[in-house]
Rosetta silent file (secondary structure, phi, psi, omega in degrees, C-alpha in Angstrom):
SEQUENCE: MSRHTLPSPQERERRSRFLAATLITCMALLVIGGSLHVVMIGSTRMDEMRGKATYDLHEESAHERAAGEDIALHARNEHMKALANSTSAGYTVEEAQALLSKEQWNELDSTIAIAAGPFQMGTNYERADPQDHPLHTVRLPDYRIDKYLVTNAQYARFVAETGHRPPSTWKNARIPDGQLLYPVTLVNWFDAKAYATWAGRRLPTEAEWEKAARGSDARRWPWGNTMDPKRLNTYYNMGSATNVDTYKSGVSPYGVFDMAGNVSEWVEDDFLPYAGTDAPADIFQGKVAQVVTAEDRAMKLSEQIAVNQHYKVLRGGSWKSDPFSTASYHRSYDWPNYASDFFGFRCATDAAGPIARTQ
SCORE:     score description
SCORE:     0.000 S_00000001
   1 L     0.000  128.878 -179.714   88.579  -26.838    1.599 S_00000001
   2 L   -77.160  151.446 -179.540   84.996  -25.693    1.829 S_00000001
   3 L  -122.826  132.376  179.771   83.488  -25.117    5.201 S_00000001
   4 L   -88.330  128.574  179.959   79.806  -25.715    6.054 S_00000001
   5 L   -85.815  125.793  177.583   78.207  -22.988    8.050 S_00000001
   6 L   -67.451  139.863  179.663   76.021  -24.264   10.887 S_00000001
   7 L   -65.275  150.596  178.472   72.469  -22.926   10.798 S_00000001
   8 L   -71.216  161.908  176.717   71.610  -20.244   13.235 S_00000001
   9 H   -55.345  -37.199  179.531   69.268  -21.007   16.172 S_00000001
  10 H   -65.552  -39.721  179.097   66.508  -19.119   14.348 S_00000001
  11 H   -66.706  -40.933  178.426   66.996  -21.263   11.228 S_00000001
  12 H   -62.006  -39.755  179.296   66.962  -24.481   13.253 S_00000001
  13 H   -65.671  -40.820  178.932   63.680  -23.453   14.893 S_00000001
  14 H   -62.862  -44.682  178.937   62.163  -22.612   11.482 S_00000001
  15 H   -64.139  -38.114  179.605   63.216  -25.982   10.048 S_00000001
  16 H   -62.957  -43.690  178.482   61.838  -27.793   13.109 S_00000001
  17 H   -63.891  -39.985  179.393   58.460  -26.082   12.727 S_00000001
  18 H   -63.033  -43.275  178.797   58.405  -26.945    9.009 S_00000001
  19 H   -63.315  -43.130  179.465   59.172  -30.616    9.720 S_00000001
  20 H   -62.666  -42.568  179.226   56.467  -30.803   12.397 S_00000001
  21 H   -63.545  -39.431  178.556   53.935  -29.213   10.074 S_00000001
  22 H   -62.732  -44.423  179.663   54.873  -31.673    7.321 S_00000001
  23 H   -62.809  -42.943 -179.789   54.428  -34.664    9.666 S_00000001
  24 H   -63.351  -41.608  179.305   51.055  -33.379   10.904 S_00000001
  25 H   -62.588  -42.491  179.075   49.882  -32.838    7.319 S_00000001
  26 H   -63.402  -42.888  178.796   50.921  -36.379    6.340 S_00000001
  27 H   -63.177  -42.226  179.471   49.152  -37.865    9.355 S_00000001
  28 H   -61.920  -41.914  178.633   45.996  -35.884    8.584 S_00000001
  29 H   -63.336  -37.728  177.607   46.054  -37.088    4.981 S_00000001
  30 H   -63.795  -44.265  179.922   46.427  -40.674    6.171 S_00000001
  31 H   -63.107  -45.230 -179.907   43.464  -40.304    8.533 S_00000001
  32 H   -63.178  -43.217  178.801   41.324  -38.670    5.831 S_00000001
  33 H   -61.828  -42.699  178.076   42.321  -41.334    3.306 S_00000001
  34 H   -64.020  -41.797  178.909   41.506  -44.116    5.748 S_00000001
  35 H   -62.721  -42.948  178.500   38.155  -42.542    6.605 S_00000001
  36 H   -63.079  -36.443  178.569   37.261  -42.205    2.938 S_00000001
  37 H   -64.339  -43.936  178.724   38.197  -45.850    2.414 S_00000001
  38 H   -62.554  -42.971  179.386   35.929  -46.928    5.279 S_00000001
  39 H   -61.659  -41.543  179.598   33.110  -44.761    3.923 S_00000001
  40 H   -64.056  -42.444  177.310   33.553  -46.282    0.465 S_00000001
  41 H   -61.605  -46.507  179.501   33.489  -49.810    1.900 S_00000001
  42 H   -60.407  -42.139  179.213   30.402  -48.962    3.955 S_00000001
  43 H   -63.182  -41.291  178.904   28.699  -47.434    0.934 S_00000001
  44 H   -61.964  -43.355 -178.907   29.497  -50.509   -1.155 S_00000001
  45 H   -68.261  -37.979  176.654   28.072  -52.824    1.511 S_00000001
  46 H   -64.154  -39.828  176.861   24.946  -50.714    1.886 S_00000001
  47 H   -61.827  -39.657  178.127   24.506  -50.830   -1.895 S_00000001
  48 H   -62.821  -43.159  179.475   24.862  -54.614   -1.745 S_00000001
  49 H   -63.963  -42.806  178.974   22.204  -54.796    1.005 S_00000001
  50 H   -63.493  -35.841 -179.965   19.875  -52.510   -0.955 S_00000001
  51 H   -65.278  -25.428 -179.609   20.425  -54.652   -4.019 S_00000001
  52 H   -85.013  -13.811  179.348   19.210  -57.691   -2.103 S_00000001
  53 L   -66.440  149.694 -176.527   15.973  -56.034   -1.056 S_00000001
  54 L   -96.869    6.940  173.862   12.917  -57.215   -2.922 S_00000001
  55 L  -146.549  162.984  179.957   11.326  -53.796   -3.210 S_00000001
  56 L   -66.141  118.941 -176.438   12.451  -50.232   -3.854 S_00000001
  57 H   -68.722  -11.045  170.863   13.697  -48.929   -0.517 S_00000001
  58 H   -68.508  -17.055  178.808   12.403  -45.484   -1.444 S_00000001
  59 H  -103.040   19.045 -174.327    9.010  -47.107   -0.826 S_00000001
  60 H   -59.072  -34.263 -178.057   10.053  -48.551    2.548 S_00000001
  61 H   -61.302  -22.361  178.560    7.470  -46.504    4.426 S_00000001
  62 H   -79.783  -14.950 -177.134    4.772  -48.485    2.656 S_00000001
  63 L  -107.162  -24.833 -174.385    6.186  -51.739    3.991 S_00000001
  64 L  -124.507  132.318  179.439    7.307  -50.854    7.513 S_00000001
  65 L  -131.387  150.801  172.892    5.300  -49.126   10.200 S_00000001
  66 L   -68.819  154.805 -177.994    5.923  -48.208   13.777 S_00000001
  67 H   -57.207  -40.130 -178.955    4.001  -50.287   16.319 S_00000001
  68 H   -61.341  -37.724  179.069    1.889  -47.260   17.272 S_00000001
  69 H   -67.918  -38.911  177.244    0.824  -46.762   13.673 S_00000001
  70 H   -63.314  -36.622  177.793   -0.150  -50.402   13.392 S_00000001
  71 H   -62.568  -43.164  179.046   -2.277  -50.022   16.517 S_00000001
  72 H   -62.051  -43.071  177.523   -4.090  -47.085   14.932 S_00000001
  73 H   -63.007  -39.354 -179.876   -4.696  -49.093   11.760 S_00000001
  74 H   -63.180  -42.248 -179.655   -5.873  -51.986   13.894 S_00000001
  75 H   -65.687  -41.986  179.166   -8.334  -49.758   15.748 S_00000001
  76 H   -66.699  -16.588 -178.514   -9.724  -48.290   12.524 S_00000001
  77 H   -85.041    0.912 -178.020  -10.260  -51.817   11.314 S_00000001
  78 H   -56.500  -35.580 -177.695  -12.901  -52.518   13.987 S_00000001
  79 H   -64.985  -16.575 -179.757  -15.677  -51.875   11.489 S_00000001
  80 H   -66.541  -21.434  178.014  -14.428  -54.865    9.495 S_00000001
  81 H   -60.970  -43.951  178.185  -16.034  -57.128   12.088 S_00000001
  82 H   -67.083  -39.714  178.953  -19.452  -56.050   10.866 S_00000001
  83 H   -62.198  -37.403 -177.674  -18.360  -56.357    7.260 S_00000001
  84 H   -63.589  -24.872 -179.351  -17.115  -59.889    7.865 S_00000001
  85 L   -91.385   -1.733 -178.488  -20.639  -60.878    8.899 S_00000001
  86 L   -96.505  171.275  179.126  -22.257  -59.375    5.825 S_00000001
  87 L   -86.865   -7.661 -175.330  -22.685  -60.876    2.393 S_00000001
  88 L   -92.665   -9.573 -177.819  -20.830  -58.002    0.724 S_00000001
  89 L  -152.705  157.441  178.885  -17.393  -58.630    2.242 S_00000001
  90 L    78.353 -171.812 -178.066  -15.331  -61.371    3.766 S_00000001
  91 L  -109.940  143.636  164.342  -15.828  -65.115    3.424 S_00000001
  92 L   -75.300  167.892  178.352  -18.763  -67.289    4.244 S_00000001
  93 H   -59.338  -41.015 -179.030  -17.903  -70.405    6.224 S_00000001
  94 H   -67.184  -40.113  178.681  -18.196  -72.455    3.051 S_00000001
  95 H   -65.964  -40.929  178.916  -15.976  -70.078    1.078 S_00000001
  96 H   -63.594  -41.634 -179.953  -13.310  -70.085    3.769 S_00000001
  97 H   -65.006  -30.808 -177.019  -13.337  -73.880    3.893 S_00000001
  98 L   -82.261   -0.336  179.896  -12.957  -74.022    0.112 S_00000001
  99 L   -63.605  -31.826 -178.128   -9.761  -71.934    0.145 S_00000001
 100 L  -134.170  165.002  176.142   -7.655  -75.111    0.475 S_00000001
 101 L   -78.877  165.104  178.318   -8.016  -78.821   -0.125 S_00000001
 102 H   -58.985  -38.927  179.740   -8.718  -81.297    2.666 S_00000001
 103 H   -64.911  -40.059  178.451   -5.113  -82.520    2.422 S_00000001
 104 H   -66.410  -41.811  177.767   -3.786  -78.970    2.798 S_00000001
 105 H   -61.094  -44.251 -178.715   -6.008  -78.295    5.811 S_00000001
 106 H   -61.312  -39.741  179.778   -4.857  -81.508    7.470 S_00000001
 107 H   -67.696  -46.920 -178.791   -1.211  -80.609    6.919 S_00000001
 108 H   -64.433  -33.672 -178.574   -1.551  -77.045    8.194 S_00000001
 109 L   -83.633   -0.374 -175.339   -3.494  -78.180   11.251 S_00000001
 110 L   -71.590  151.260  178.516   -0.956  -80.868   12.152 S_00000001
 111 E  -123.255  160.811 -179.256    0.931  -80.809   15.438 S_00000001
 112 E  -119.340  132.823 -179.247    4.238  -82.319   16.542 S_00000001
 113 E   -78.617  132.886  175.093    4.728  -84.230   19.782 S_00000001
 114 E  -114.795  118.478 -174.485    7.481  -83.006   22.104 S_00000001
 115 L   -71.455  149.079  177.207    8.520  -85.624   24.659 S_00000001
 116 L   -60.514  152.672  176.741    8.714  -84.857   28.362 S_00000001
 117 E   143.739  177.305 -178.235   12.104  -84.108   29.835 S_00000001
 118 E   -84.585  157.922  169.463   14.654  -81.388   30.581 S_00000001
 119 E  -151.416  164.320  179.548   16.190  -78.884   28.191 S_00000001
 120 E   -93.603  119.143 -177.642   18.547  -75.918   28.435 S_00000001
 121 E  -110.523  146.169 -179.507   16.720  -72.580   28.279 S_00000001
 122 L    79.804 -164.698 -177.790   18.314  -69.138   27.958 S_00000001
 123 L  -158.528  155.666  170.449   22.016  -68.507   27.473 S_00000001
 124 L  -104.286    5.990 -178.981   25.200  -67.417   29.197 S_00000001
 125 L   -59.539  121.498 -172.317   26.505  -65.853   25.990 S_00000001
 126 L   -62.351  -33.184 -175.920   27.892  -62.478   27.083 S_00000001
 127 L   -86.717   -2.070  174.714   26.832  -60.633   23.941 S_00000001
 128 L   -71.234  158.749  176.641   23.219  -61.824   24.177 S_00000001
 129 L   -62.676  145.024 -173.500   20.636  -59.381   25.470 S_00000001
 130 H   -60.194  -29.323  179.951   20.536  -59.385   29.278 S_00000001
 131 H   -67.837  -12.743  179.384   16.926  -60.612   29.425 S_00000001
 132 H   -86.102   -7.514 -178.486   18.141  -63.862   27.794 S_00000001
 133 L   -89.942  151.852   -5.526   20.412  -64.697   30.779 S_00000001
 134 L  -100.148  175.782  169.306   21.135  -67.115   32.349 S_00000001
 135 L   -68.357  130.988 -178.151   21.314  -70.611   30.861 S_00000001
 136 E  -152.359  157.723 -177.149   19.164  -72.807   33.085 S_00000001
 137 E   -91.879  133.572  177.307   17.481  -76.203   33.048 S_00000001
 138 E  -127.495  136.495  175.958   13.721  -76.493   32.622 S_00000001
 139 E  -108.494  132.224 -179.254   11.689  -79.713   32.755 S_00000001
 140 E  -125.016  149.510  172.019    8.482  -79.972   30.768 S_00000001
 141 L   -76.585  177.187  173.128    5.799  -82.652   30.475 S_00000001
 142 L   -58.894  143.368  173.135    4.714  -84.090   27.128 S_00000001
 143 E  -157.694  174.120  177.274    3.003  -81.552   24.874 S_00000001
 144 E  -128.313  149.273 -179.753    2.278  -80.864   21.222 S_00000001
 145 E  -136.370  148.140  179.990    2.986  -77.763   19.151 S_00000001
 146 E   -57.831  135.786  176.737    1.785  -76.633   15.721 S_00000001
 147 L   -65.573  -33.078 -176.537    4.083  -77.727   12.920 S_00000001
 148 L  -126.061  159.476  167.156    3.474  -74.418   11.153 S_00000001
 149 L   -61.199  151.512  175.787    2.645  -70.839   11.989 S_00000001
 150 L   -66.895  128.808 -174.478   -1.070  -70.062   11.776 S_00000001
 151 E   -94.696  167.833  173.653   -1.765  -68.995    8.191 S_00000001
 152 H   -57.793  -41.569 -178.666   -4.075  -66.463    6.627 S_00000001
 153 H   -61.440  -44.717  178.913   -6.233  -69.315    5.316 S_00000001
 154 H   -63.330  -40.864 -179.065   -6.659  -70.796    8.799 S_00000001
 155 H   -67.677  -30.345  178.007   -7.444  -67.394   10.253 S_00000001
 156 H   -63.778  -38.504  175.758  -10.048  -66.828    7.534 S_00000001
 157 H   -60.988  -44.006  179.289  -11.985  -69.876    8.768 S_00000001
 158 H   -60.272  -46.914  179.859  -11.873  -68.443   12.278 S_00000001
 159 H   -63.104  -42.978 -178.542  -13.115  -65.033   11.105 S_00000001
 160 H   -63.688  -39.245 -176.703  -15.873  -66.590    9.003 S_00000001
 161 H   -79.650  -30.298 -171.740  -17.157  -68.757   11.861 S_00000001
 162 H  -111.429  -16.538 -174.677  -16.881  -66.218   14.688 S_00000001
 163 L    75.943   13.201  178.125  -17.165  -62.776   13.096 S_00000001
 164 L   -63.497  150.930  179.324  -13.860  -61.807   14.683 S_00000001
 165 L   -59.191  128.892  175.361  -12.141  -58.743   13.216 S_00000001
 166 L   -78.135  162.383  175.838   -9.939  -59.644   10.214 S_00000001
 167 L   -60.117  148.354 -173.687   -6.410  -58.204    9.866 S_00000001
 168 L   -70.482  -12.529  177.291   -6.367  -54.661    8.527 S_00000001
 169 L   -85.138   -5.099  178.111   -4.349  -55.659    5.458 S_00000001
 170 L   -86.545  105.456 -179.639   -7.227  -57.809    4.185 S_00000001
 171 H   -69.628  127.448 -175.220   -9.093  -55.590    1.747 S_00000001
 172 H    55.425   34.577  176.423  -12.830  -56.143    2.152 S_00000001
 173 H    63.180   25.899  178.439  -11.943  -58.777    4.749 S_00000001
 174 L  -121.817  146.332 -176.500  -10.310  -61.003    2.128 S_00000001
 175 L   -65.195  135.589  176.274   -6.767  -62.346    2.010 S_00000001
 176 L   -58.679  149.953 -178.565   -4.447  -60.568   -0.456 S_00000001
 177 L   -54.988  135.571  175.613   -3.704  -62.529   -3.622 S_00000001
 178 L    79.372    6.565 -173.715   -1.023  -65.161   -3.252 S_00000001
 179 L  -118.047   22.081  179.631   -0.942  -65.018    0.555 S_00000001
 180 L   -57.687  -39.646 -175.146   -3.150  -67.929    1.641 S_00000001
 181 L  -100.797    9.821  169.606   -0.150  -69.725    3.154 S_00000001
 182 L   -71.061  151.173  171.932    1.553  -66.636    4.569 S_00000001
 183 E   -65.408  140.001  176.430    1.463  -66.467    8.358 S_00000001
 184 L   -65.821  137.467  178.779   -1.368  -64.257    9.537 S_00000001
 185 L  -131.126 -177.435 -173.143   -0.033  -60.905   10.796 S_00000001
 186 L    55.161   39.774  172.923   -1.398  -57.696   12.266 S_00000001
 187 L  -118.285  133.134  176.393   -2.869  -59.793   15.062 S_00000001
 188 L   -88.718 -178.873 -176.438   -2.314  -58.826   18.673 S_00000001
 189 H   -61.878  -37.706 -179.283   -1.942  -61.198   21.626 S_00000001
 190 H   -67.654  -38.052  175.236   -5.685  -61.146   22.326 S_00000001
 191 H   -62.174  -45.195  179.954   -6.474  -62.061   18.713 S_00000001
 192 H   -61.728  -41.697  179.257   -4.008  -64.949   18.899 S_00000001
 193 H   -63.421  -41.655 -179.732   -5.534  -66.114   22.173 S_00000001
 194 H   -65.101  -42.161  177.795   -9.050  -65.982   20.710 S_00000001
 195 H   -61.433  -46.965 -177.326   -8.005  -68.023   17.677 S_00000001
 196 H   -59.276  -41.970  178.383   -6.295  -70.647   19.833 S_00000001
 197 H   -63.142  -45.314  177.931   -9.415  -71.057   21.974 S_00000001
 198 H   -59.546  -37.904 -177.445  -11.612  -71.401   18.867 S_00000001
 199 L   -80.653    1.303 -178.281   -9.221  -74.028   17.458 S_00000001
 200 L    74.410   25.242 -177.919   -9.362  -76.083   20.669 S_00000001
 201 L  -127.974 -160.875  177.121   -5.752  -75.208   21.437 S_00000001
 202 E  -152.880  170.019  172.199   -3.803  -72.604   23.402 S_00000001
 203 L   -76.200  144.785  177.334   -0.752  -70.414   22.997 S_00000001
 204 L   -70.003  150.400  170.050    2.512  -72.186   23.867 S_00000001
 205 L   -71.612  164.666  179.533    4.346  -71.182   26.998 S_00000001
 206 H   -60.705  -41.046  179.463    7.691  -69.526   26.491 S_00000001
 207 H   -66.488  -41.833  178.005    9.497  -72.674   27.661 S_00000001
 208 H   -60.735  -42.713  179.863    7.447  -74.911   25.356 S_00000001
 209 H   -61.125  -47.195 -174.704    8.246  -72.656   22.418 S_00000001
 210 H   -67.533  -39.376  178.165   11.985  -72.626   23.137 S_00000001
 211 H   -63.512  -43.368  179.809   12.295  -76.382   23.621 S_00000001
 212 H   -63.816  -26.981 -178.093   10.463  -77.018   20.345 S_00000001
 213 H   -81.523  -39.735 -168.520   12.828  -74.562   18.631 S_00000001
 214 H  -119.151   -3.397 -179.581   16.222  -75.691   19.922 S_00000001
 215 L    72.885 -155.400 -175.028   15.887  -79.224   21.256 S_00000001
 216 L  -108.280    7.375 -177.148   17.780  -80.379   24.329 S_00000001
 217 L  -108.766   16.346  173.311   21.355  -79.498   23.299 S_00000001
 218 L    60.377   29.542  177.500   21.148  -75.693   23.809 S_00000001
 219 L   -65.654  156.336 -176.186   21.798  -74.887   20.156 S_00000001
 220 L   -80.368  -36.338  178.883   21.502  -71.236   19.120 S_00000001
 221 E  -125.158  163.691 -177.544   19.269  -71.770   16.073 S_00000001
 222 L   -54.800  -31.781 -177.011   16.906  -74.609   15.165 S_00000001
 223 L   -94.839  -13.152 -177.835   19.497  -76.165   12.817 S_00000001
 224 E   156.602 -155.256 -173.253   22.648  -75.612   14.914 S_00000001
 225 L  -106.098    6.837 -179.783   25.065  -72.996   16.221 S_00000001
 226 L  -118.946  129.097  177.253   25.974  -71.161   13.008 S_00000001
 227 L   -64.736  130.636  179.208   23.812  -68.504   11.388 S_00000001
 228 L  -135.342  100.698 -174.661   22.825  -69.571    7.876 S_00000001
 229 H   -62.915  -13.414  177.908   20.652  -67.022    6.024 S_00000001
 230 H   -78.060  -11.219 -175.921   19.555  -69.663    3.521 S_00000001
 231 H   -98.383    0.207 -176.213   17.640  -71.473    6.263 S_00000001
 232 L  -156.684  162.634  178.039   15.317  -68.652    7.316 S_00000001
 233 L  -100.885  102.526 -178.014   13.482  -65.523    6.238 S_00000001
 234 L  -151.028  163.440  172.745   15.118  -62.622    8.047 S_00000001
 235 L    52.318   45.565  175.417   16.682  -59.179    7.676 S_00000001
 236 L    62.415   18.214  179.202   14.749  -58.214    4.544 S_00000001
 237 L   -70.062  -16.746  173.767   16.256  -61.064    2.518 S_00000001
 238 L  -116.228  -25.373  178.347   12.750  -61.644    1.142 S_00000001
 239 L    87.557   -1.643  178.845   11.109  -58.279    1.845 S_00000001
 240 L  -167.954  177.852  170.486    7.947  -59.772    3.321 S_00000001
 241 L   -65.910  165.916 -179.868    6.628  -62.836    5.079 S_00000001
 242 L  -134.883  164.973  176.829    6.741  -66.109    3.135 S_00000001
 243 L   -51.210  142.338 -171.697    4.690  -69.317    2.932 S_00000001
 244 L   -71.029  -12.936  179.913    4.962  -71.215    6.185 S_00000001
 245 L  -105.681   18.813 -173.181    6.311  -74.375    4.526 S_00000001
 246 L   -73.641  -47.890 -167.503    9.125  -72.636    2.622 S_00000001
 247 L   -95.298   74.038 -178.315   12.223  -73.220    4.774 S_00000001
 248 H   -67.183  -28.289  179.694   12.479  -76.997    4.985 S_00000001
 249 H   -81.278   -3.498 -178.261   16.224  -76.824    5.726 S_00000001
 250 H  -109.472   13.853 -177.174   15.558  -74.584    8.727 S_00000001
 251 L   -68.983  159.674 -179.953   13.242  -76.829   10.736 S_00000001
 252 L   -76.281  173.963  178.163   13.902  -77.510   14.406 S_00000001
 253 L   -57.082  -22.405 -179.808   15.200  -80.857   15.752 S_00000001
 254 L   -95.210   -5.470 -179.226   11.567  -81.925   16.070 S_00000001
 255 L    92.572   20.697  179.348   10.606  -80.822   12.553 S_00000001
 256 L   -88.807  133.370 -175.953    8.829  -77.567   13.457 S_00000001
 257 L   -86.705  151.871  169.040    8.936  -74.882   10.741 S_00000001
 258 L    57.585   36.376  173.779    9.808  -71.171   11.039 S_00000001
 259 L   -80.281   -4.049  170.846   11.046  -71.200   14.618 S_00000001
 260 L  -134.810  123.473  177.640   13.581  -68.627   13.390 S_00000001
 261 L    81.876 -173.497 -173.784   12.484  -65.772   11.162 S_00000001
 262 L    72.434  -82.255  172.926    9.375  -65.122    9.056 S_00000001
 263 L  -136.788  149.887  173.833    7.295  -63.584   11.884 S_00000001
 264 E   -72.421  142.651 -169.110    7.817  -63.066   15.603 S_00000001
 265 E  -113.398  126.095  172.847    5.472  -65.295   17.589 S_00000001
 266 E   -64.139  137.617  169.551    3.247  -64.415   20.514 S_00000001
 267 E  -122.029  176.483 -173.503    3.497  -66.855   23.426 S_00000001
 268 E   -68.324  -33.776 -161.986    1.418  -67.130   26.579 S_00000001
 269 E   -76.868  150.381  163.444    3.847  -65.626   29.090 S_00000001
 270 E   -69.980  154.626  178.891    4.306  -62.200   30.596 S_00000001
 271 L   -83.742   97.342 -177.272    7.790  -60.746   30.096 S_00000001
 272 L  -126.584  157.363 -178.216    9.392  -61.497   33.458 S_00000001
 273 L   -73.043  148.151  169.826   13.023  -62.107   34.518 S_00000001
 274 L   -72.058  152.756  174.279   14.540  -65.550   34.745 S_00000001
 275 L   -61.554  133.122  177.926   15.723  -66.604   38.203 S_00000001
 276 L    80.687    9.600 -178.527   19.334  -65.537   38.694 S_00000001
 277 L   -69.217  154.104  173.114   19.360  -63.098   35.772 S_00000001
 278 L  -101.871    9.872 -178.859   21.813  -60.204   35.631 S_00000001
 279 L   -72.335  140.612  175.825   19.368  -58.138   33.577 S_00000001
 280 L   -60.737  137.977 -178.246   18.370  -54.735   34.995 S_00000001
 281 H   -60.367  -27.501 -176.803   14.926  -54.860   36.576 S_00000001
 282 H   -62.395  -26.823  179.715   13.901  -51.795   34.571 S_00000001
 283 H   -58.940  -37.003 -173.086   13.808  -53.872   31.356 S_00000001
 284 H   -89.730   -4.149 -179.998   10.821  -55.810   32.644 S_00000001
 285 L   -78.946  120.694  176.844    8.923  -52.768   33.911 S_00000001
 286 L   -64.446  137.588 -178.836    5.960  -51.963   31.699 S_00000001
 287 E  -138.360  147.880  174.434    6.006  -48.360   30.447 S_00000001
 288 E  -129.764  150.512  177.813    3.712  -46.211   28.362 S_00000001
 289 E   -76.047  132.561 -178.772    4.347  -42.898   26.638 S_00000001
 290 E  -141.657  133.574  174.834    2.637  -40.006   28.369 S_00000001
 291 L   -83.279  121.575 -171.797    2.626  -36.263   27.698 S_00000001
 292 L   -93.113  -40.014 -174.594    3.270  -34.628   31.064 S_00000001
 293 L  -126.860  164.572  176.694    3.138  -30.879   30.391 S_00000001
 294 H   -64.273  -35.360  177.957    1.595  -28.458   27.931 S_00000001
 295 H   -63.150  -41.993  177.000    5.086  -27.553   26.785 S_00000001
 296 H   -61.483  -39.964 -179.634    5.786  -31.206   26.011 S_00000001
 297 H   -64.388  -41.395 -179.958    2.554  -31.403   24.052 S_00000001
 298 H   -65.066  -32.678 -178.940    3.490  -28.331   22.022 S_00000001
 299 L   -95.119    4.349  179.886    6.908  -29.855   21.268 S_00000001
 300 L    57.190   45.900  178.404    5.410  -33.318   20.655 S_00000001
 301 L  -111.382  152.123  176.625    7.452  -34.835   23.474 S_00000001
 302 L  -144.039  162.149  177.079    6.452  -37.613   25.852 S_00000001
 303 E  -116.731  149.678  175.808    7.917  -39.472   28.801 S_00000001
 304 E   -84.342  113.156 -176.089    7.955  -43.206   29.470 S_00000001
 305 E  -105.671  129.515  179.493    5.814  -43.707   32.566 S_00000001
 306 E   -67.283  139.461  177.678    5.922  -46.961   34.545 S_00000001
 307 L  -130.375  160.393 -177.247    2.590  -48.814   34.830 S_00000001
 308 L   -89.156   55.506  177.346    1.483  -51.833   36.823 S_00000001
 309 L  -142.557  159.829 -177.526    1.155  -54.091   33.780 S_00000001
 310 L  -112.548  149.268  168.783    3.447  -56.508   31.965 S_00000001
 311 L   -70.910  166.025  171.092    4.525  -56.876   28.363 S_00000001
 312 E  -107.597  151.961 -175.896    3.960  -60.184   26.575 S_00000001
 313 E   -85.621  141.082  170.973    6.802  -62.239   25.113 S_00000001
 314 E  -121.299  141.263 -175.774    7.427  -62.676   21.381 S_00000001
 315 E  -127.559  154.715  167.029    9.823  -65.335   20.088 S_00000001
 316 L    97.496  -15.580 -177.239   11.725  -66.304   16.954 S_00000001
 317 L    70.965  177.836 -172.520   12.476  -63.006   15.223 S_00000001
 318 L  -145.002 -175.273  178.123   11.006  -62.023   11.874 S_00000001
 319 L   -68.542  -11.542  176.639   11.629  -61.107    8.263 S_00000001
 320 L  -101.948   -9.907 -169.619   12.634  -57.656    9.512 S_00000001
 321 L   -72.801  155.769  161.029   14.869  -58.782   12.392 S_00000001
 322 L   -59.036  135.242 -177.529   18.598  -58.623   12.834 S_00000001
 323 H   -53.260  -33.523 -177.033   19.656  -62.231   12.089 S_00000001
 324 H   -79.380   -9.833  171.972   21.037  -62.650   15.601 S_00000001
 325 H   -80.547   -5.031  176.641   17.672  -61.677   17.059 S_00000001
 326 H   -91.436    1.872  177.532   16.358  -64.926   15.583 S_00000001
 327 L   -57.367  143.457 -172.182   18.418  -67.015   18.036 S_00000001
 328 L   -64.638  -21.616  179.851   16.196  -69.545   19.782 S_00000001
 329 L   -90.287   -8.030 -172.270   16.971  -68.141   23.231 S_00000001
 330 L   -73.695  135.848 -178.326   16.238  -64.503   22.317 S_00000001
 331 E  -112.609  115.107  171.356   13.304  -62.866   24.092 S_00000001
 332 E  -104.072  171.933 -175.670   11.463  -59.983   22.478 S_00000001
 333 E  -161.102  157.232  176.778    8.404  -58.327   24.000 S_00000001
 334 E  -164.847  171.878  177.246    5.594  -55.871   23.384 S_00000001
 335 L   -70.803  142.805 -175.392    2.234  -54.810   24.739 S_00000001
 336 L   -64.827  -19.435  178.363   -0.479  -57.450   24.183 S_00000001
 337 L   -91.477    2.489  178.088   -2.718  -54.978   22.324 S_00000001
 338 L   -81.344  147.223  175.940    0.016  -54.156   19.787 S_00000001
 339 L  -137.717  144.892  179.865   -0.180  -55.554   16.269 S_00000001
 340 L  -149.397  165.975 -179.595    2.351  -55.396   13.476 S_00000001
 341 L   -79.250    7.939  171.457    3.042  -56.821   10.045 S_00000001
 342 L  -129.981   21.079  171.940    5.738  -59.024   11.539 S_00000001
 343 E  -106.549  128.202  174.869    3.811  -60.384   14.559 S_00000001
 344 E  -142.498 -156.973 -179.232    2.157  -63.805   14.205 S_00000001
 345 E  -170.052  166.270  166.892    1.697  -66.962   16.275 S_00000001
 346 L  -135.653  170.607 -176.387    1.297  -70.711   16.447 S_00000001
 347 L  -113.635  169.444  176.442   -0.640  -72.867   18.907 S_00000001
 348 E  -142.539  169.021  175.032    0.112  -75.717   21.285 S_00000001
 349 E  -145.854  166.372  170.347   -1.835  -78.324   23.233 S_00000001
 350 E   -69.218  175.963 -171.351   -1.322  -80.683   26.103 S_00000001
 351 L   -58.634  -29.281 -177.847   -0.142  -84.203   25.285 S_00000001
 352 L   -64.149  -21.608  176.180   -3.649  -85.449   24.467 S_00000001
 353 L    96.753  169.458 -177.775   -3.587  -83.256   21.373 S_00000001
 354 L   -74.143  161.489  173.636   -6.004  -80.719   19.850 S_00000001
 355 L   -72.173  131.198 -179.095   -9.699  -81.137   19.409 S_00000001
 356 L   -68.244  135.783  177.472  -10.329  -82.447   15.879 S_00000001
 357 L   -99.376  146.721  177.630  -12.074  -79.953   13.618 S_00000001
 358 L   -72.301  127.668 -179.887  -14.649  -80.979   11.036 S_00000001
 359 L   -90.321    0.000    0.000  -13.208  -80.685    7.519 S_00000001
């Protein structure tokens, strides 16, 4: 009968170390394999997103600019005001009026009546940005709001009649080809305010904008509570702004277009907290970048310094936004002198309606 010799203590220790090393190696391989799988999935999804873009993303810098860069472009465009008044650039009043037919002007200038009454503003959704809290009831009187965003064509009439500075993307103060019905962009809050006054209207208040967007049932988007990318222009699904009458399936309960996506919209209000909000007060504190020391200047560093001024509110999200930033309750904000290629606006009036313009 054969007899099995028990391993020595040294052999048992060696085998134990070998087994432990084998287990650790297997676990490491599993982790590496899982990580590679996640990376591959992520790469595939990024490729899918890039494939949906409407321009070569290697040229993205030509399409997207930081707000500060847009401000610089806006400032350099000041000389266009003089050009707009000359015969060598821009539109005459007659040329601007001839950009569209009388029927098109009437449609673009139309407003929608919003009946007086309460609605639910804001949200209690935990994952919403804190400045959007809380859900609260607001009562508004009768008012009217533009059916569409203000277009390049409408803004051209304003520039022609007043000599106001045209947007910096208008070469020789003229609208780029094919963009008559795009929402006007690269306009700051003051530009929007000036246009509204010229048109016999005003900017909507934040509450007026939100009620017109979501109705009285506290829905998240103009069409309901489920994100549907086919109903709006957002997150680079088009690669630029689009005609203001494009998304007929995305209108609000009142029939207002582009209350989600296309361009973010200036409203009248300062960016201030709602009563009862849980948002940190620091969010609402206006800040500007300031170089404090010579060392910071040499290293191109700056600090955010609090100032005694308020941001202005922007609503609706844009063609560049995260889709969930287009929720009707979401509050964005920026300095009123900032301009960008995804900032636009629409107008509102009291219940009596706007002053009729001569066609």
